N, C-alpha and C positions, 0 to 999 in steps of 0.2 A: 411743321411737324415732320419728323423723319419717317421713313418706311416702317421701321421697327416700332416706333411710338404709335403710329396709326394701327399697325397690326395688333399690338397688345391692347389697344383701346377698343378693339372690336369685340363688344360684349357677346355677340352671337357666336363668333368664331372661338373665342376663349372658353366659353361655356361648353362648346362641343369638344374641344381638345382636352379640357380638364376632365370631362366625363369619360373620355376614352382612356386617358392616363390613369385616373383613379381606378377605373374598372379593371384595367390590365394589372395594376399593382395588387388590387384585392384578389383577383383571380389567381395570381401567382402565390400569394400568401395562403389562400384557401387550399390550393393544390399542394403546397409545401406541408401544410398541417395534415392533410388527408393521406398523402403518400410518403411522408417523412423523408423526402428528397427534393432538392431544388431542380426545377426544370426550366432553364432559361427561355425555352420556346413559348412558355406560358406568358412571358412579358409582351410578346407581339402576336401570338397565335390566336386563332378564333376558337369558338366553343368554350364551354365552361361557365362557371358561376362567378360573378354576374355577367350578363351579356354586355360586352363593350360596345357592340353595334347599337344596342338599345340605349345605353347610357349616352352615347355620342349624339344620336338623333333626337333623343328626348331633351338633352341639355340644350341643343341647338333650337329646338321648337319652343321650349319654355322661354329661353332668352329672347327669341323673336316675338313671342307673345308679350313679354314684359316690356320690351323696347319699342316695338312698332304697334302693338295692340292686336287683339284677336281678329279684327276686321281687315287686317292688312294683307296685301299680296304676299309679303315675306312670310307671315305666319302660315298662310294657306299652303305655300310651296313646301315649307318645312314640315307641316302636319302630314301632308300626303306622302312625302318622302319617308317620314317616320313610320307610317302605317305599312308602306311597302317593305321597308327594311325589316321591321319586326315580324310581319307575316312571313316573309321569306326565311328568316332565321328559324322560325318554328315549323316551317313547311318543307320546302325543297332542300334547304341546307341540312336540316335535321335528318331527313330521309337519306341524303347522300352519306352522312356519317354512319347511319345504320347499315347501309349497303357496304360501305368500306369495311366495317367491322366484320360482317359476314364473309366478304371476299378475302380478308386477311386470314380468317380462321380456315377457310377452304384452301388457300394457297400455302398455309403452314403445313397442312397434311399432304397436299398434292402440289408440289412446285410446278409452275407452268413454264414451259419453254416457248419463247417468242423469238423467232429468227435465230435459233441456236443458242440463245442466252436464257438462263434461268432468271425469272422475275424475282428479285430478292428484296426490293424496296417495298416496305409496308405502305399501304394507302393511309392517308390521314383520316383518323376517325373522329377527332374533335372538330367538327365543322359547324354544326347547327346547335340549337338550344332547345331546352324544354320550356314550356310556358312560364314556369317559376323563374328560370334564369332570365328570360326576357323581361318579366315583370320586375325582378330585382334590379336589372339594368335600367329600366325605365324610371323606377323610383329614385335610383341613385342619380341619374342625369337630371331629373326634375329638381331634386333637393339641392344639388350642386349649383344649378343655374339660379335658383331662388337665393341661395346663400351668396353667390357671386354678384347678384344684382345690387346688393347693398354697397358694393364698392365701385359701381359704374354710374 
C-alpha cells in the first residue's frame, strides 16, 4: 500500500480532517449569509459558527471510539484532547477575543504610539467560541464520523 493509500484509509485522521473542512466551509457560508460579503479568512480562520476545532476533535474521538472501542488507549487520548480543546475554545480563547474587541475600540479612538509608530493593525477578534458554537461543532464532528464509518 502506498503512503497516500494508507493515509486516506486512516479512519480517525480522515474523520478529523473532514470535520475541520466541513466546519470551515459552513462557517464561511454562514458568515457570507450574515454579512452579505465573502471573507476568505473565514475559510481558514478560527472563531465563528460552528467551531471547527470542536468538529475536528469530536470527529477524531468518535472515529477512535468506533474503530478501537471506548476502552482503548486511542479513544482515551482523543477524548481528553477533545475536552481540553473545547474547554479552551469557550474559556481562554473566547476571553482573548473579547479583550481584542475592547482594545480595538479603544485604539480606534486613541491611536497608540509604540517606538514612534502608530499601532494600526487591528487585533483579531474572532478567536474563541460561545458554548453554542462549540456544541454545534461537536455535533457536526460526531455526525460526520458516524457517517464516514459506513465507508471504512
